[in-house]
C-alpha positions in Angstrom: 0.0 0.1 -0.1 1.3 3.5 -0.9 1.8 6.1 1.6 -1.1 8.0 0.4 -3.2 4.9 0.6 -2.0 4.2 4.1 -2.8 7.9 5.2 -6.6 7.6 3.6 -7.1 4.2 5.3 -6.0 5.5 8.7 -8.3 8.7 8.1 -11.3 6.5 7.2 -10.8 4.1 10.4 -10.5 7.3 12.6 -13.6 8.9 11.2 -15.6 5.7 11.5 -14.6 5.0 15.2 -15.9 8.7 16.0 -19.0 8.3 14.3 -19.7 5.0 15.9 -19.0 6.7 19.3 -21.3 9.6 18.5 -24.1 7.1 17.5 -23.6 5.2 20.8 -23.8 8.6 22.8 -27.0 9.7 21.0 -30.1 9.8 23.4 -32.8 7.1 23.2 -35.7 7.7 21.0 -38.3 9.6 22.8 -41.0 7.5 24.2 -43.8 10.0 24.2 -45.0 13.4 23.3 -47.0 16.1 25.2 -49.3 17.8 22.9 -52.9 18.7 22.1 -54.9 16.0 20.2 -57.9 16.6 18.2 -61.0 14.6 18.0 -64.2 14.0 15.8 -67.4 12.2 16.3 -68.1 8.8 14.9 -71.4 7.0 16.0 -71.4 8.8 19.4 -68.0 8.2 20.4 -64.6 10.1 20.0 -62.4 9.1 17.1 -58.9 10.5 16.4 -59.1 13.1 13.6 -57.5 12.2 10.1 -56.8 16.0 9.6 -55.8 19.0 11.4 -58.3 21.6 13.0 -57.3 24.2 10.5 -58.7 22.2 7.6 -61.4 20.0 9.1 -65.1 21.6 8.7 -67.6 19.9 10.8 -71.2 20.0 9.9 -73.8 21.5 11.9 -74.8 19.2 14.8 -71.3 17.8 15.2 -69.0 17.7 18.1 -65.3 18.1 18.2 -62.8 17.6 21.0 -59.2 18.4 22.4 -57.3 16.8 24.9 -53.7 17.7 26.3 -51.9 14.5 27.3 -48.6 12.6 27.2 -49.0 9.8 24.8 -46.6 7.6 22.5 -48.7 8.0 19.1 -52.2 8.4 17.9 -53.2 4.9 18.8 -52.2 5.5 22.5 -53.8 9.3 22.9 -55.9 9.8 25.6 -59.6 11.0 24.4 -61.6 13.7 26.0 -63.3 12.6 29.2 -66.6 14.2 28.5 -68.7 12.6 25.8 -69.5 14.4 22.4 -73.0 15.1 23.4 -74.2 17.8 20.9 -77.8 17.9 22.3 -76.6 18.9 25.7 -73.9 21.4 24.6 -75.9 23.3 22.2 -79.4 22.8 23.7 -79.8 26.7 24.1 -78.2 27.6 20.8 -80.3 28.3 17.7 -79.2 27.7 14.3 -79.0 31.1 12.2 -79.1 31.5 8.6 -75.7 31.2 7.1 -74.1 29.5 10.3 -73.7 26.1 11.8 -73.3 24.9 15.5 -70.5 22.8 16.8 -70.4 21.7 20.2 -66.6 22.0 21.4 -65.0 20.1 24.4 -61.7 21.1 25.7 -60.1 18.6 28.2 -57.1 20.0 30.0 -55.7 16.5 31.0 -54.3 15.7 34.4 -51.5 17.3 36.5 -49.2 14.3 35.4 -49.6 15.4 31.8 -48.7 19.0 32.6 -45.3 20.4 31.5 -42.8 21.2 34.5 -44.0 24.2 36.5 -47.6 24.3 35.1 -50.7 22.6 36.2 -54.0 22.1 34.1 -56.2 25.3 34.6 -59.3 23.1 35.2 -60.2 20.0 36.7 -63.2 19.4 34.4 -63.3 19.6 30.7 -64.5 22.9 29.3 -67.6 22.8 26.8 -69.1 25.4 24.6 -71.2 25.7 21.7 -69.7 27.6 18.9 -71.9 29.4 16.0 -69.6 29.8 13.2 -69.9 30.3 9.5 -71.2 27.6 7.2 -67.6 27.4 5.8 -66.0 27.5 9.2 -63.3 25.1 10.5 -62.7 23.2 13.7 -60.2 26.0 14.7 -62.7 28.6 14.2 -65.1 26.7 16.4 -62.3 26.4 19.0 -61.3 30.0 18.7 -64.9 30.9 19.5 -65.1 29.1 22.7 -61.5 28.8 24.1 -59.4 32.0 23.4 -56.6 32.5 23.1 -55.1 29.8 21.0 -51.2 29.4 20.2 -49.8 28.0 17.3 -46.3 27.4 16.0 -44.6 28.3 12.8 -45.6 24.9 11.4 -49.3 25.7 12.3 -49.3 23.0 15.1 -51.9 23.8 17.8 -49.7 24.5 21.0 -51.8 26.2 23.5 -55.5 26.6 24.3 -57.0 29.1 26.5 -53.3 30.1 27.5 -52.6 26.4 28.4 -49.8 25.5 28.3 -47.9 28.8 28.5 -44.9 27.7 26.3 -43.7 24.5 24.5 -45.2 22.7 21.5 -45.3 19.0 21.2 -42.2 18.0 23.2 -40.6 14.7 23.3 -40.4 13.3 26.7 -37.9 10.4 27.2 -39.4 8.7 30.1 -42.7 8.3 28.2 -46.4 8.8 29.3 -46.0 7.4 32.8 -43.4 10.0 33.7 -44.1 12.9 36.2 -44.3 16.4 35.2 -40.9 17.0 36.6 -39.2 14.7 34.3 -39.9 16.9 31.3 -37.4 19.5 32.4 -34.6 17.7 30.5 -36.9 17.4 27.4 -35.6 19.0 24.0 -36.8 22.5 23.1 -40.2 22.8 21.8 -40.6 23.0 17.9 -41.5 26.7 18.0 -38.3 27.4 20.2 -36.0 25.4 17.8 -33.5 27.7 16.1 -32.4 25.3 13.4 -28.8 25.7 14.1 -26.3 22.6 14.6 -26.2 21.0 18.0 -23.2 21.4 20.2 -22.7 17.6 20.0 -22.6 17.8 16.4 -20.0 20.4 16.3 -18.0 18.8 19.0 -18.1 15.3 17.0 -17.1 16.8 13.8 -14.2 18.5 15.5 -13.2 15.3 17.0 -13.3 13.4 13.5 -10.9 16.1 12.1 -8.5 15.6 15.0 -8.4 11.9 14.8 -7.9 12.0 11.2 -5.0 14.5 11.3 -3.4 12.3 13.9 -3.8 9.1 11.7 -2.3 10.8 8.8 0.8 12.0 10.8 1.4 8.6 12.3 1.3 7.0 8.8 3.7 9.4 7.4 6.1 8.8 10.5 6.2 5.2 9.8 6.6 5.5 6.1 
């Protein structure tokens, strides 16, 4: 093998070793996420919505629900604890021309679901009957009964009625069974991510260069 070949091989080995070390040091995949889930009605029961509230357009007489909780995925998501009872929620609201009535249920979840330093504003779900334009969306109905709403730059619903005050869909390593205090080590929310390279990536890249240079120097010294 030529001097150049030995140097290249040494550099490749050094780079591979550092990349393997970085991979081993990477955090484990998050076991759960803390977020507002959106629910629609199907045969009198809650069903996980197939589209977001900003695009869903429920018909007059339907009920929609929102639940803040810590869950692994849509199959594991907690449903609103109040039933989707349009008749009970909108009993006193008449339909006006050009409008529709939507029953809205907002469940703030449990203290165990809350982010660190926060508690659900109410123990029981909030319900309200939204009378909105016939072309209105679920987001319009929610805004009619539970302002203020908070979204991130990707239009993800982050807060309802001011809860939670910050964060948006954080990954929580300890999963749904963890306490609120464990969330203090969770990654920044999507709305707070500056998109820059992480410190670990920069340090790892520097280590690759250092080891590569050392390998080349040793190869030349042996030649």
